[in-house]
ZADO-1210 file (C-alpha; in nm, 4 decimals, padded with zeros to 6 digits):
<atoms>
<atom x="01.3996" y="04.0301" z="-03.8009" code="UNK" pos="1"/>
<atom x="01.2950" y="04.2163" z="-03.4606" code="UNK" pos="2"/>
<atom x="00.9974" y="04.0399" z="-03.4655" code="UNK" pos="3"/>
<atom x="01.1451" y="03.6953" z="-03.4686" code="UNK" pos="4"/>
<atom x="01.3710" y="03.7550" z="-03.1739" code="UNK" pos="5"/>
<atom x="01.0655" y="03.7099" z="-02.8593" code="UNK" pos="6"/>
<atom x="00.9455" y="03.3768" z="-03.0796" code="UNK" pos="7"/>
<atom x="01.3057" y="03.2515" z="-03.0217" code="UNK" pos="8"/>
<atom x="01.3643" y="03.3824" z="-02.6901" code="UNK" pos="9"/>
<atom x="01.0645" y="03.1700" z="-02.6087" code="UNK" pos="10"/>
<atom x="01.1720" y="02.8531" z="-02.7902" code="UNK" pos="11"/>
<atom x="01.5029" y="02.8910" z="-02.6009" code="UNK" pos="12"/>
<atom x="01.3762" y="02.9079" z="-02.2468" code="UNK" pos="13"/>
<atom x="01.1007" y="02.6399" z="-02.2990" code="UNK" pos="14"/>
<atom x="01.3875" y="02.4434" z="-02.4192" code="UNK" pos="15"/>
<atom x="01.5267" y="02.4965" z="-02.1031" code="UNK" pos="16"/>
<atom x="01.2384" y="02.3967" z="-01.8755" code="UNK" pos="17"/>
<atom x="01.2336" y="02.0318" z="-01.6932" code="UNK" pos="18"/>
<atom x="00.9349" y="01.8777" z="-01.6048" code="UNK" pos="19"/>
<atom x="00.8785" y="01.7401" z="-01.2376" code="UNK" pos="20"/>
<atom x="01.0913" y="01.4990" z="-01.0898" code="UNK" pos="21"/>
<atom x="00.9013" y="01.2125" z="-00.9858" code="UNK" pos="22"/>
<atom x="00.9013" y="01.0700" z="-00.6470" code="UNK" pos="23"/>
<atom x="00.8365" y="00.6828" z="-00.5557" code="UNK" pos="24"/>
<atom x="00.7019" y="00.5523" z="-00.2083" code="UNK" pos="25"/>
<atom x="00.7217" y="00.2173" z="-00.0638" code="UNK" pos="26"/>
<atom x="00.5671" y="00.1281" z="00.2977" code="UNK" pos="27"/>
<atom x="00.8132" y="00.0456" z="00.5242" code="UNK" pos="28"/>
<atom x="00.7978" y="-00.2983" z="00.7222" code="UNK" pos="29"/>
<atom x="00.7795" y="-00.2311" z="01.0664" code="UNK" pos="30"/>
<atom x="00.9391" y="-00.5325" z="01.2604" code="UNK" pos="31"/>
<atom x="01.1099" y="-00.8449" z="01.1170" code="UNK" pos="32"/>
<atom x="00.9263" y="-01.1624" z="01.1179" code="UNK" pos="33"/>
<atom x="00.9555" y="-01.3754" z="01.4061" code="UNK" pos="34"/>
<atom x="01.1411" y="-01.6974" z="01.3659" code="UNK" pos="35"/>
<atom x="00.9347" y="-02.0099" z="01.3775" code="UNK" pos="36"/>
<atom x="00.9769" y="-02.1677" z="01.7118" code="UNK" pos="37"/>
<atom x="01.0976" y="-02.5338" z="01.7256" code="UNK" pos="38"/>
<atom x="01.0145" y="-02.6665" z="02.0183" code="UNK" pos="39"/>
<atom x="00.7884" y="-02.9034" z="01.8928" code="UNK" pos="40"/>
<atom x="00.4700" y="-02.7336" z="01.9466" code="UNK" pos="41"/>
<atom x="00.2140" y="-02.7443" z="01.7111" code="UNK" pos="42"/>
<atom x="00.2834" y="-02.3863" z="01.4893" code="UNK" pos="43"/>
<atom x="-00.0656" y="-02.2328" z="01.3774" code="UNK" pos="44"/>
<atom x="-00.0861" y="-02.1183" z="01.0291" code="UNK" pos="45"/>
<atom x="-00.2247" y="-01.7885" z="00.8674" code="UNK" pos="46"/>
<atom x="-00.2536" y="-01.7096" z="00.5503" code="UNK" pos="47"/>
<atom x="-00.3203" y="-01.3658" z="00.4115" code="UNK" pos="48"/>
<atom x="-00.5318" y="-01.4542" z="00.1323" code="UNK" pos="49"/>
<atom x="-00.6075" y="-01.0863" z="-00.0110" code="UNK" pos="50"/>
<atom x="-00.5716" y="-00.7514" z="-00.0038" code="UNK" pos="51"/>
<atom x="-00.7687" y="-00.5239" z="-00.1778" code="UNK" pos="52"/>
<atom x="-00.7758" y="-00.1524" z="-00.2147" code="UNK" pos="53"/>
<atom x="-01.0766" y="00.0659" z="-00.3360" code="UNK" pos="54"/>
<atom x="-01.0381" y="00.1603" z="-00.7217" code="UNK" pos="55"/>
<atom x="-00.9355" y="00.4954" z="-00.6638" code="UNK" pos="56"/>
<atom x="-00.6375" y="00.3674" z="-00.4443" code="UNK" pos="57"/>
<atom x="-00.5606" y="00.1408" z="-00.7081" code="UNK" pos="58"/>
<atom x="-00.3666" y="00.3716" z="-00.9026" code="UNK" pos="59"/>
<atom x="00.0027" y="00.4059" z="-00.9147" code="UNK" pos="60"/>
<atom x="-00.0361" y="00.7972" z="-00.7533" code="UNK" pos="61"/>
<atom x="-00.0493" y="00.8803" z="-00.4166" code="UNK" pos="62"/>
<atom x="-00.3841" y="01.0069" z="-00.3019" code="UNK" pos="63"/>
<atom x="-00.4653" y="01.3105" z="-00.1601" code="UNK" pos="64"/>
<atom x="-00.8301" y="01.4487" z="-00.0097" code="UNK" pos="65"/>
<atom x="-00.8208" y="01.8099" z="-00.0888" code="UNK" pos="66"/>
<atom x="-01.1571" y="01.8886" z="00.1038" code="UNK" pos="67"/>
<atom x="-01.4615" y="01.6819" z="00.1939" code="UNK" pos="68"/>
<atom x="-01.5658" y="01.5733" z="-00.1156" code="UNK" pos="69"/>
<atom x="-01.2461" y="01.6082" z="-00.3425" code="UNK" pos="70"/>
<atom x="-00.9493" y="01.3699" z="-00.4065" code="UNK" pos="71"/>
<atom x="-00.6288" y="01.4086" z="-00.6084" code="UNK" pos="72"/>
<atom x="-00.4427" y="01.1483" z="-00.7400" code="UNK" pos="73"/>
<atom x="-00.0658" y="01.2529" z="-00.7691" code="UNK" pos="74"/>
<atom x="00.1392" y="01.2491" z="-01.1030" code="UNK" pos="75"/>
<atom x="00.4665" y="01.2777" z="-00.9546" code="UNK" pos="76"/>
<atom x="00.3996" y="01.1087" z="-00.5895" code="UNK" pos="77"/>
<atom x="00.4040" y="00.7388" z="-00.7143" code="UNK" pos="78"/>
<atom x="00.3627" y="00.4326" z="-00.5299" code="UNK" pos="79"/>
<atom x="00.6951" y="00.1880" z="-00.6241" code="UNK" pos="80"/>
<atom x="00.4687" y="-00.0992" z="-00.6489" code="UNK" pos="81"/>
<atom x="00.1040" y="-00.1576" z="-00.6324" code="UNK" pos="82"/>
<atom x="-00.0430" y="-00.0490" z="-00.3006" code="UNK" pos="83"/>
<atom x="-00.2586" y="-00.3654" z="-00.2440" code="UNK" pos="84"/>
<atom x="00.1267" y="-00.5582" z="-00.2734" code="UNK" pos="85"/>
<atom x="00.2957" y="-00.3340" z="-00.0719" code="UNK" pos="86"/>
<atom x="-00.0108" y="-00.3673" z="00.2022" code="UNK" pos="87"/>
<atom x="-00.0284" y="-00.7188" z="00.1922" code="UNK" pos="88"/>
<atom x="00.3602" y="-00.7484" z="00.2125" code="UNK" pos="89"/>
<atom x="00.3913" y="-00.5235" z="00.5212" code="UNK" pos="90"/>
<atom x="00.1106" y="-00.7015" z="00.6681" code="UNK" pos="91"/>
<atom x="00.2673" y="-01.0507" z="00.6300" code="UNK" pos="92"/>
<atom x="00.5838" y="-00.9066" z="00.7881" code="UNK" pos="93"/>
<atom x="00.4219" y="-00.7066" z="01.0724" code="UNK" pos="94"/>
<atom x="00.2179" y="-00.9948" z="01.1858" code="UNK" pos="95"/>
<atom x="00.4871" y="-01.2347" z="01.1641" code="UNK" pos="96"/>
<atom x="00.6581" y="-01.0397" z="01.4272" code="UNK" pos="97"/>
<atom x="00.3726" y="-00.9888" z="01.6582" code="UNK" pos="98"/>
<atom x="00.1947" y="-01.3193" z="01.6610" code="UNK" pos="99"/>
<atom x="00.5004" y="-01.5798" z="01.8264" code="UNK" pos="100"/>
<atom x="00.4088" y="-01.9125" z="01.7150" code="UNK" pos="101"/>
<atom x="00.2378" y="-01.8548" z="01.4283" code="UNK" pos="102"/>
<atom x="00.3522" y="-01.8789" z="01.0447" code="UNK" pos="103"/>
<atom x="00.2209" y="-01.6029" z="00.8350" code="UNK" pos="104"/>
<atom x="00.2348" y="-01.6366" z="00.4503" code="UNK" pos="105"/>
<atom x="00.0997" y="-01.4906" z="00.1446" code="UNK" pos="106"/>
<atom x="00.0799" y="-01.8256" z="-00.0009" code="UNK" pos="107"/>
<atom x="-00.1591" y="-02.1081" z="00.1128" code="UNK" pos="108"/>
<atom x="00.0157" y="-02.3653" z="00.3413" code="UNK" pos="109"/>
<atom x="-00.2084" y="-02.6546" z="00.4190" code="UNK" pos="110"/>
<atom x="-00.6129" y="-02.7347" z="00.4767" code="UNK" pos="111"/>
<atom x="-00.5523" y="-02.6607" z="00.8382" code="UNK" pos="112"/>
<atom x="-00.4967" y="-02.3160" z="00.8112" code="UNK" pos="113"/>
<atom x="-00.6733" y="-01.9877" z="00.9253" code="UNK" pos="114"/>
<atom x="-00.7375" y="-01.7429" z="00.6316" code="UNK" pos="115"/>
<atom x="-00.7417" y="-01.3725" z="00.6502" code="UNK" pos="116"/>
<atom x="-00.9000" y="-01.1059" z="00.3930" code="UNK" pos="117"/>
<atom x="-00.8571" y="-00.7386" z="00.4098" code="UNK" pos="118"/>
<atom x="-01.0352" y="-00.4891" z="00.2345" code="UNK" pos="119"/>
<atom x="-00.8860" y="-00.1330" z="00.2374" code="UNK" pos="120"/>
<atom x="-01.1475" y="00.1644" z="00.1805" code="UNK" pos="121"/>
<atom x="-00.9481" y="00.4612" z="00.2510" code="UNK" pos="122"/>
<atom x="-00.5556" y="00.4966" z="00.2515" code="UNK" pos="123"/>
<atom x="-00.4599" y="00.8664" z="00.1981" code="UNK" pos="124"/>
<atom x="-00.3954" y="01.1838" z="00.3056" code="UNK" pos="125"/>
<atom x="-00.6005" y="01.4967" z="00.4275" code="UNK" pos="126"/>
<atom x="-00.6260" y="01.8473" z="00.4091" code="UNK" pos="127"/>
<atom x="-00.6168" y="01.8824" z="00.7731" code="UNK" pos="128"/>
<atom x="-00.3033" y="01.7246" z="00.8001" code="UNK" pos="129"/>
<atom x="-00.4645" y="01.3758" z="00.8886" code="UNK" pos="130"/>
<atom x="-00.3872" y="01.0375" z="00.7577" code="UNK" pos="131"/>
<atom x="-00.6879" y="00.8146" z="00.6826" code="UNK" pos="132"/>
<atom x="-00.6703" y="00.4397" z="00.7216" code="UNK" pos="133"/>
<atom x="-00.9821" y="00.2441" z="00.6645" code="UNK" pos="134"/>
<atom x="-01.0977" y="-00.1117" z="00.6051" code="UNK" pos="135"/>
<atom x="-01.2195" y="-00.4098" z="00.7391" code="UNK" pos="136"/>
<atom x="-01.1024" y="-00.7595" z="00.7759" code="UNK" pos="137"/>
<atom x="-01.2356" y="-01.1158" z="00.7960" code="UNK" pos="138"/>
<atom x="-01.0942" y="-01.4099" z="00.9468" code="UNK" pos="139"/>
<atom x="-01.2359" y="-01.7576" z="00.8316" code="UNK" pos="140"/>
<atom x="-01.1067" y="-01.9652" z="01.1651" code="UNK" pos="141"/>
<atom x="-01.1788" y="-02.3370" z="01.1573" code="UNK" pos="142"/>
<atom x="-01.4799" y="-02.2382" z="00.9510" code="UNK" pos="143"/>
<atom x="-01.6102" y="-01.9800" z="01.1417" code="UNK" pos="144"/>
<atom x="-01.6161" y="-01.6336" z="01.0390" code="UNK" pos="145"/>
<atom x="-01.4879" y="-01.3341" z="01.2476" code="UNK" pos="146"/>
<atom x="-01.5142" y="-00.9573" z="01.1162" code="UNK" pos="147"/>
</atoms>
């Protein structure tokens, strides 16, 4: 009977343990969208067509770089919604706020609009305390590509 006590104690202690709590993160929008002017002047239109992220960033876990060549994708620190969607929503809100006279949208509006595409290759924390945000954008402005 005595040899079952450690087993029973181990089972009791394991039943009391809990799994780590998951934490969800959402990117903040820094500014409110600016109201479109109604002064009769023509309003410029910008369609943020697509924001894409690198494959390792497309996971639900927040990414952390542990040294020069290793990355960890968190299991308990997760994005509340896909990172590419959050970045697109945040860019639309922030560009609307800093571009007065423009209507910025994540949906096509007309055939006479500028089109912006963004590719994110880095969006993670790093072992030395720095945050890495890296990518590029391509703007199609009246048939002319600007990168």
